[in-house]
C-alpha positions, 0 to 999 in steps of 0.5 A: 420148627425147621431152618428158616431158609429151608422153610422159605424154599419149601413155601416157594416150591408149594406155591409154584406147584399149587398156587394160587393159594390163600394164606390159610391154604398155603400155611396148611400145606406147609404144616402137612409137610411137617414144617411147623404149627399152623400159627407159625406157618401162617405168620411166615406166609403172611409176611413172605417177601419175594420178587417172584411172588404176586397176589390177586385182588382176592388176596390169593398168592402165586409165583408169577415168573412162569406166568409172565413168560411171553407177556409184554406191557408198554409205556409211552415215553416222555422227553425227560425219560428219553434225555435221562434214560430213567423211565417211570414204571409205576402203574404201567410196567411194575407187574413185569419190572419186579422180575428185574430184581428177581432174576438178578442184574441180567438186563443191563438196567435196574429198578430204582425208587423215588428220592430219597431212597435212591441217592440224589446223585443218580438223578443229578447225573442224569439231569432228572429233575423232581425225583420225588415225583418218581415212585418206581423207575427203570434206570437204563444204561446211558444211550438206551433211548437215543433215537426215540422221540416223545410219545413213542412206545417201548415194551417191557417183555419177558423172554426165557425168564429175562426182562427185556426192552424193545421199541413198539411200532404197533399197539392195539386195544384188546376189547377182552382185556378192557372188559376184564379190567373193568370187571375186576375193579368194583365201585368204590374199592381201589385195587392194586394195579399189579394184582389186577394185571396178574389176575387178568393174565392168569385167567386169560392166557392170551392177554398181553401176548402182543403189544397193547396200548399202555395200561393207563390208556386201557384203563381210560377205555375201561372207565378207570383211572390210576393214581400211584399204584392203585386203580379205581373207577373214574372220579374216585382215585385222585386222593390216593397217596403212596402211604397206602402201599404198606397196608393190607387191602382192608386197611388200604380200602378204608383209608382210601374211602375216608380220604376220598370222602374228605376230599369231596367234603372239603370242596362242598358247601355245608348242605352237601357236606351233610348229605355226602357224609350221611350217604357214605356211612349209611350205605356201607356201614361195615366198610368202616370197621377196618378203622379199628386198625391204627394203621388205616386211621393213621394213613388216612389222617396224614393224607387228609391234613395235607388238603385245603380244608382237610381238618374241617372235613375230617372233624365233620366226618369223624363226628358222624362216624362217632354217631354211627356207633361202629363198635370198637371203630368208634375209638378210632373215630374219636381219635381222628376227631381229636387230631382234627381239632388239634390242627384247628387249634382246640387242644382242650376239646381234642384231649376230651376226644382222645379220652373218649377214644380209649373209653370205646377202645382201651387199647387204641394206641394212637389215642393212648400216646396222645393222652401221654403227650398231654400229661407230658405237656402238663409236666406230669411224667408219672401220668405220662408213663402210666399211659405209655405202660399200656402200649405194646408197640414201640410207638411211645418209646421216644416220649418214654425216653424223655419223661422217665428222667422226670418221674418223682423219686420216692422218699420212704424215709419221710412221713407225709407230715415230715419236713420236705427233703428239699429244705423249703421248710414245708411239709413233704405232702405239700412240697414234693410228694408225688412231684418231680424233683427236677429243677427248671434248669433240668426241665428246660430240655423237656420243654424244648422236646415238647416244642419239637414234638409240635413239628414231629406231629406233622406240622413243619415236616416239609420245611424241616426236610427242605432246611436239611437238604440245604445243609446236607445236599448229598444225604439220602435221608435229609429228614432224619438229618434234620431231626438230628441237627440242633441248628436246623430244628432250632431255626425252624422253631424260632425263625420259622415261627413254630415255637410261637405257634406251639405256645399259642396253642398249648401254652395253657397246658404248660406248668407256669414256670415253663410257660414263663421260660418259653415266653422269655425264649421268644425274646432272645434273638439269634446273634453273632458272638465273639468268644472273649474267654473260655473256662473249659467245662464250665462256661465262656465269656462272650460279646454280642457283636450286634449290641456290644453286650458282654455275657457270661454263659454256662456251657459245659460242652461247647466250652471244651471246644471253643477258643478265644477269638472265635466267632459263633452264631447261636441263641443265648437264652435264660434258664433260671439264673443262668444263660445257656447256648441253645439251638446249636453253636455255628462257627462264623468266619470273620469274613462272614460276619458283616453279611451274617449280621445283615441277614440277622437284622432282617425282619423276619429272618428267612430260615432257608437263607440262614441255614444255607449261609451257615452251611457254606463251610460244609461245602466241598472246595470248588476249584474253577478256571478264570472263566468260571468253569470247574477245573478238571485235569483232562488228558488224552492220547491219540495214535495218528497212524501218519502225521501228514499235514496235521502239523500245519493244521495245528499251527493254523489253529493254535499258533506256531509250535515250539519243539512239537508243542502247541499252546492254545492261549486266549487273551493271555490265558492258557487253555490247553497244550498239545504235544506231538511225539512221532505219530503220538499226539497228547492233549491236556486241558484244565476244563472239560469244555476246552478239552472237548473242543480240542478233542473235536478239533483233532478228530476233524484234522485227523479222522483216522486218529485212534484214541489210546487213553483219556482221563478226567480228574477233578482238580480238587481230587488231584490236589488231594492226592498224596505225593512223594515228599521232596528232598530238602535243598540247601538254600542259596544265601543270595536267594534268601537275601532277595526273598527277605528283602521282597517279603519286607517290601510286601509287608510294608505295603500290606499294612496300608492295603484294604483287607476283606477280613477287616471289613475293608479297613487297612491294618493301619486303620484297624490298629488305630481304631479300638473297636477294630483292633481286636479283629486285627490282632485275631487276623495276625494270630492266624498267620503262621509264624514259621520264621522261614524265608519268603513268609510274612512275619506276624512279629514284624507286622505287630511291631510295625503296627505298634501292637503290644505283643505282651497283651493278655488278649494276644496271649489268648490268641496264641494259645 
């Protein structure tokens, strides 16, 4: 076969000349030009992606760039769009907007997708709230929509191959367009909006040559309505979710049909439910055959389980589909029934449904994966692998990665009646033959993975994403961050209650020792611990701050990083004869300790508040002014042309100058500085509100002034800028003596002051209190002991407080 890029170019040229074409015809023309076999070319065109290509409702493909020349689509603006210069393109503009990407960035604006595919900062900078609700948008240059009002129309049109935007003052309802729209959308079959529009343009060369009402309004005139990017007859599209986007028309249609039916069933009484289901299946039995494709059944499932009463409705529909005897699609119906029963907390019957699913369709992979999961729940790694080996896709790879570590190892040197290798004294056949050799300690990770799968299966995903957003506010993919973060996942499982739900639903499937271990885990609350000693690579000795209990924890990884005197928040759980940390180890600052304990003492502990509290240390430093405004170094230079009477105006507003410099002060605080040098005026401020006020004042005083430069730099960034090292200066002995005297006076005062890090106690009080003395020693250990003049001396402070510098605890702090 030829070079791939060469074939792609040839495919595009063929479609331009001969389109619209079906996939078959397109592939045949490529074969006729000698580019490869029919199967190779069919696979290529079936997955061909280009912003220049569109397709019709009958799946024919065409190059749309030429056809769109001179066409215009309109959109009615909202106040949010005007304020942010972000315009929703879904449904009304996307048939043309795709050319923005095909033609390159020649328009001044770009296509953006919903969060998290577009960085949250883009939306934050524009003040665009709820970005998740945006499907496809146009990001316009700032100020593009200035002067527009809510409800006004804009038009997106193509001129000389480029996409442009203009104000629309007059729009019509084209009766021909309305009639053709309705004709292209048959009853019960949602259609892709862009396909409907492209086909209408192709078949009607005059359509959309002048501005019409927006597509949603035209759809309303035609008795249609749109949701996401599909359109259907009125009353049939409120079920549509973005999940249908990724599948072909048959898969999308059957998914949409199933979800629509489930919505109607969920909102109907028992008698009407039966009628609805019967009519939907018997009137169009062949339409349900596409459920044999796992993608169709999966997308329908994920949409239905979000509905109120969705699981009950799905169980009833799936049962009827099973009875309808749809051939291989019965396998998918049984799988849907099983998933509904799992949500309805009947896992035993669900498992039986999955078994029947592969009886009817032995290669229906979603059902195979479910049976492998049930084997895993029971601790049967070998059985799980036997199911996973039947799968051709990567659907079961994650489960395989876990269970393959627990597959029983064969011992060919032993006969069935020989003594078992483990030393139990029992015969091999009744002890370890065919059984995993993994200890309970090793299987604890397997148990934790099983519980995590309860969330990954669809329960709690929204909550996990929300926790991850609190922890990683700048992430483009917070859900993936949540899966990878042991703390966020553990908080959802335990404080969020999902681990208890998992045990209630699936506890009977777990091996007895794993169930007992899991029940013990539920009794172990998260707490705050003081690291008292560390044996690197082996474990740590800790004290529970809330109870005073002292524990020894086997912890190989964390013990390599933790230091005596640190505080951590974690869960300490039993595993066999040992205790271990589970669910992440979060460092706690001494100043956080009291508030964190108060939070953990609440019943129940709010998961969001806990994650937000312990994620505060990841937040970037925030430098603010005395008034609470973000501190920003703002500078501007004006050329006045002529000074005139501006000096007098500046003095009236900011007070008398000092050698051509004015200081703007309010209640003793310096708000800004203005310096006049000839006809050049420089202004400086440490916050943007003050700076903007000063700039406006200068423009008012000197309208002729021209701004030569302006800069705004975040104070934190300014402080982080590298600086030239200063040259050492030999200190003056008299100054050193004064500094030493002053710092000793400060130390004498400090030991009697209330210190936040000591929960408000003074160092003198903490030294006299055995329960707080360790905190004081820890605090003093954090002070640098440089011996330089002008710095507090930890050694002098310890001596003044009567602390033993030779104690083992103090030596541990110094290490």
